[in-house]
DRENVOKE-258176 format. One record per residue (C-alpha): residue number from 1; residue in one letter; x, y, z. Coordinates in steps of 0.02 Angstrom, whole numbers, plus 50000, padded with zeros to 5 digits. Each point is the difference from the previous one (the first is absolute). Layout:
N
<node><k>NUM</k><r>A</r><c1>X</c1><c2>Y</c2><c3>Z</c3></node>
...
END
This chain:
119
<node><k>1</k><r>M</r><c1>49718</c1><c2>50570</c2><c3>50463</c3></node>
<node><k>2</k><r>D</r><c1>49914</c1><c2>49969</c2><c3>50166</c3></node>
<node><k>3</k><r>E</r><c1>50034</c1><c2>49860</c2><c3>50122</c3></node>
<node><k>4</k><r>T</r><c1>49846</c1><c2>49899</c2><c3>49954</c3></node>
<node><k>5</k><r>T</r><c1>50046</c1><c2>49999</c2><c3>49815</c3></node>
<node><k>6</k><r>A</r><c1>50180</c1><c2>49953</c2><c3>50040</c3></node>
<node><k>7</k><r>V</r><c1>49944</c1><c2>49856</c2><c3>50111</c3></node>
<node><k>8</k><r>S</r><c1>49882</c1><c2>49936</c2><c3>49864</c3></node>
<node><k>9</k><r>A</r><c1>50139</c1><c2>50004</c2><c3>49870</c3></node>
<node><k>10</k><r>L</r><c1>50126</c1><c2>49917</c2><c3>50115</c3></node>
<node><k>11</k><r>A</r><c1>49873</c1><c2>49866</c2><c3>50049</c3></node>
<node><k>12</k><r>A</r><c1>49969</c1><c2>49963</c2><c3>49816</c3></node>
<node><k>13</k><r>L</r><c1>50186</c1><c2>49976</c2><c3>49972</c3></node>
<node><k>14</k><r>A</r><c1>50022</c1><c2>49896</c2><c3>50158</c3></node>
<node><k>15</k><r>Q</r><c1>49961</c1><c2>49837</c2><c3>49909</c3></node>
<node><k>16</k><r>K</r><c1>50125</c1><c2>49906</c2><c3>49893</c3></node>
<node><k>17</k><r>T</r><c1>49897</c1><c2>49981</c2><c3>49840</c3></node>
<node><k>18</k><r>R</r><c1>49939</c1><c2>50181</c2><c3>50003</c3></node>
<node><k>19</k><r>L</r><c1>50175</c1><c2>50067</c2><c3>50032</c3></node>
<node><k>20</k><r>E</r><c1>50068</c1><c2>49897</c2><c3>49855</c3></node>
<node><k>21</k><r>T</r><c1>49855</c1><c2>50056</c2><c3>49890</c3></node>
<node><k>22</k><r>F</r><c1>50032</c1><c2>50182</c2><c3>50038</c3></node>
<node><k>23</k><r>R</r><c1>50186</c1><c2>49979</c2><c3>49963</c3></node>
<node><k>24</k><r>V</r><c1>49960</c1><c2>49915</c2><c3>49833</c3></node>
<node><k>25</k><r>L</r><c1>49885</c1><c2>50144</c2><c3>49953</c3></node>
<node><k>26</k><r>V</r><c1>50132</c1><c2>50128</c2><c3>50049</c3></node>
<node><k>27</k><r>K</r><c1>50124</c1><c2>49912</c2><c3>49885</c3></node>
<node><k>28</k><r>H</r><c1>49876</c1><c2>50010</c2><c3>49857</c3></node>
<node><k>29</k><r>E</r><c1>49965</c1><c2>50185</c2><c3>50011</c3></node>
<node><k>30</k><r>P</r><c1>49935</c1><c2>50093</c2><c3>49904</c3></node>
<node><k>31</k><r>Q</r><c1>49922</c1><c2>49872</c2><c3>49883</c3></node>
<node><k>32</k><r>G</r><c1>49919</c1><c2>49894</c2><c3>50137</c3></node>
<node><k>33</k><r>M</r><c1>49943</c1><c2>49820</c2><c3>49984</c3></node>
<node><k>34</k><r>P</r><c1>49840</c1><c2>49900</c2><c3>49985</c3></node>
<node><k>35</k><r>A</r><c1>49948</c1><c2>49903</c2><c3>50155</c3></node>
<node><k>36</k><r>G</r><c1>50031</c1><c2>49831</c2><c3>49918</c3></node>
<node><k>37</k><r>E</r><c1>50180</c1><c2>50044</c2><c3>49960</c3></node>
<node><k>38</k><r>V</r><c1>50030</c1><c2>50063</c2><c3>50177</c3></node>
<node><k>39</k><r>A</r><c1>49927</c1><c2>49838</c2><c3>50067</c3></node>
<node><k>40</k><r>R</r><c1>50114</c1><c2>49898</c2><c3>49888</c3></node>
<node><k>41</k><r>L</r><c1>50156</c1><c2>50096</c2><c3>50053</c3></node>
<node><k>42</k><r>V</r><c1>49957</c1><c2>49990</c2><c3>50184</c3></node>
<node><k>43</k><r>G</r><c1>49947</c1><c2>49818</c2><c3>49986</c3></node>
<node><k>44</k><r>V</r><c1>49823</c1><c2>50007</c2><c3>50069</c3></node>
<node><k>45</k><r>P</r><c1>49831</c1><c2>49955</c2><c3>49925</c3></node>
<node><k>46</k><r>Q</r><c1>49909</c1><c2>50142</c2><c3>49912</c3></node>
<node><k>47</k><r>N</r><c1>49854</c1><c2>50001</c2><c3>50121</c3></node>
<node><k>48</k><r>T</r><c1>50120</c1><c2>50015</c2><c3>50147</c3></node>
<node><k>49</k><r>M</r><c1>50092</c1><c2>50140</c2><c3>49909</c3></node>
<node><k>50</k><r>S</r><c1>49836</c1><c2>50093</c2><c3>49976</c3></node>
<node><k>51</k><r>A</r><c1>49973</c1><c2>50004</c2><c3>50187</c3></node>
<node><k>52</k><r>H</r><c1>50177</c1><c2>50064</c2><c3>50031</c3></node>
<node><k>53</k><r>L</r><c1>49984</c1><c2>50133</c2><c3>49865</c3></node>
<node><k>54</k><r>A</r><c1>49837</c1><c2>50058</c2><c3>50079</c3></node>
<node><k>55</k><r>V</r><c1>50086</c1><c2>50024</c2><c3>50169</c3></node>
<node><k>56</k><r>L</r><c1>50141</c1><c2>50099</c2><c3>49920</c3></node>
<node><k>57</k><r>A</r><c1>49876</c1><c2>50106</c2><c3>49902</c3></node>
<node><k>58</k><r>R</r><c1>49895</c1><c2>50038</c2><c3>50155</c3></node>
<node><k>59</k><r>A</r><c1>50160</c1><c2>50057</c2><c3>50086</c3></node>
<node><k>60</k><r>G</r><c1>50034</c1><c2>50116</c2><c3>49853</c3></node>
<node><k>61</k><r>L</r><c1>50164</c1><c2>49917</c2><c3>49953</c3></node>
<node><k>62</k><r>I</r><c1>49946</c1><c2>49942</c2><c3>49828</c3></node>
<node><k>63</k><r>T</r><c1>49875</c1><c2>50051</c2><c3>49867</c3></node>
<node><k>64</k><r>G</r><c1>49909</c1><c2>49899</c2><c3>49870</c3></node>
<node><k>65</k><r>D</r><c1>49955</c1><c2>50061</c2><c3>49827</c3></node>
<node><k>66</k><r>R</r><c1>49879</c1><c2>49899</c2><c3>49893</c3></node>
<node><k>67</k><r>Q</r><c1>50065</c1><c2>49973</c2><c3>49824</c3></node>
<node><k>68</k><r>S</r><c1>49877</c1><c2>49897</c2><c3>49899</c3></node>
<node><k>69</k><r>R</r><c1>49977</c1><c2>49837</c2><c3>50097</c3></node>
<node><k>70</k><r>S</r><c1>50153</c1><c2>50022</c2><c3>50111</c3></node>
<node><k>71</k><r>I</r><c1>50040</c1><c2>50109</c2><c3>50148</c3></node>
<node><k>72</k><r>I</r><c1>50176</c1><c2>50070</c2><c3>49996</c3></node>
<node><k>73</k><r>Y</r><c1>50069</c1><c2>50026</c2><c3>50175</c3></node>
<node><k>74</k><r>R</r><c1>50131</c1><c2>50130</c2><c3>50042</c3></node>
<node><k>75</k><r>A</r><c1>50090</c1><c2>50048</c2><c3>50160</c3></node>
<node><k>76</k><r>D</r><c1>49945</c1><c2>50171</c2><c3>50059</c3></node>
<node><k>77</k><r>L</r><c1>50173</c1><c2>50073</c2><c3>50021</c3></node>
<node><k>78</k><r>S</r><c1>49936</c1><c2>50167</c2><c3>50062</c3></node>
<node><k>79</k><r>R</r><c1>49908</c1><c2>49912</c2><c3>50143</c3></node>
<node><k>80</k><r>F</r><c1>50156</c1><c2>49896</c2><c3>50035</c3></node>
<node><k>81</k><r>R</r><c1>50101</c1><c2>50161</c2><c3>50004</c3></node>
<node><k>82</k><r>E</r><c1>49877</c1><c2>50073</c2><c3>50125</c3></node>
<node><k>83</k><r>L</r><c1>50015</c1><c2>49845</c2><c3>50109</c3></node>
<node><k>84</k><r>T</r><c1>50189</c1><c2>50004</c2><c3>49993</c3></node>
<node><k>85</k><r>L</r><c1>50005</c1><c2>50185</c2><c3>50042</c3></node>
<node><k>86</k><r>Y</r><c1>49878</c1><c2>49971</c2><c3>50144</c3></node>
<node><k>87</k><r>L</r><c1>50117</c1><c2>49867</c2><c3>50071</c3></node>
<node><k>88</k><r>I</r><c1>50156</c1><c2>50108</c2><c3>49989</c3></node>
<node><k>89</k><r>K</r><c1>49918</c1><c2>50170</c2><c3>50029</c3></node>
<node><k>90</k><r>D</r><c1>50091</c1><c2>50031</c2><c3>50162</c3></node>
<node><k>91</k><r>C</r><c1>50155</c1><c2>49902</c2><c3>49952</c3></node>
<node><k>92</k><r>C</r><c1>50133</c1><c2>50014</c2><c3>50132</c3></node>
<node><k>93</k><r>G</r><c1>49915</c1><c2>50147</c2><c3>50086</c3></node>
<node><k>94</k><r>G</r><c1>50046</c1><c2>50118</c2><c3>49859</c3></node>
<node><k>95</k><r>N</r><c1>50183</c1><c2>49956</c2><c3>50008</c3></node>
<node><k>96</k><r>A</r><c1>50032</c1><c2>49990</c2><c3>49812</c3></node>
<node><k>97</k><r>E</r><c1>50169</c1><c2>49915</c2><c3>50009</c3></node>
<node><k>98</k><r>L</r><c1>49921</c1><c2>49851</c2><c3>50089</c3></node>
<node><k>99</k><r>C</r><c1>49878</c1><c2>49977</c2><c3>49855</c3></node>
<node><k>100</k><r>A</r><c1>50134</c1><c2>50017</c2><c3>49866</c3></node>
<node><k>101</k><r>P</r><c1>50037</c1><c2>49811</c2><c3>49992</c3></node>
<node><k>102</k><r>L</r><c1>49816</c1><c2>49965</c2><c3>49966</c3></node>
<node><k>103</k><r>L</r><c1>49995</c1><c2>50125</c2><c3>49859</c3></node>
<node><k>104</k><r>T</r><c1>50164</c1><c2>49935</c2><c3>49930</c3></node>
<node><k>105</k><r>D</r><c1>49930</c1><c2>49822</c2><c3>49997</c3></node>
<node><k>106</k><r>L</r><c1>49840</c1><c2>50055</c2><c3>49913</c3></node>
<node><k>107</k><r>T</r><c1>50074</c1><c2>50113</c2><c3>49866</c3></node>
<node><k>108</k><r>P</r><c1>50095</c1><c2>49873</c2><c3>49892</c3></node>
<node><k>109</k><r>R</r><c1>49848</c1><c2>49887</c2><c3>49992</c3></node>
<node><k>110</k><r>C</r><c1>49889</c1><c2>50136</c2><c3>49934</c3></node>
<node><k>111</k><r>A</r><c1>50121</c1><c2>50101</c2><c3>49893</c3></node>
<node><k>112</k><r>P</r><c1>50007</c1><c2>49971</c2><c3>49812</c3></node>
<node><k>113</k><r>A</r><c1>50144</c1><c2>49892</c2><c3>49941</c3></node>
<node><k>114</k><r>D</r><c1>50157</c1><c2>50093</c2><c3>49950</c3></node>
<node><k>115</k><r>A</r><c1>49997</c1><c2>50026</c2><c3>49812</c3></node>
<node><k>116</k><r>S</r><c1>50187</c1><c2>49958</c2><c3>49990</c3></node>
<node><k>117</k><r>E</r><c1>49962</c1><c2>49823</c2><c3>50060</c3></node>
<node><k>118</k><r>H</r><c1>49900</c1><c2>49969</c2><c3>49842</c3></node>
<node><k>119</k><r>A</r><c1>50128</c1><c2>50071</c2><c3>49877</c3></node>
END
């Protein structure tokens, strides 16, 4: 990811409704959601949501897939991964032990639930 792309993505997320929209779409991966449902969950009118979704799509953070009369929106997790890696690329000047707390905080949120918890 280059600097211009990173700035565009960060600018798209630097607005309360768009940040909340992106987080809602991340929670609903991989199935995605129609725009109307996202608007309902975020609490904004559908026409306002359309404008926010367009900004996020132009920044490459979400994709839209037409299914019949609806567009199903999904977070582009690979682009989000690229953005995250861009931000931490030179984490702590290559001093791995300084980055360990960050990795520790991220891992439990992304790891599958322990099967023994569901037994």
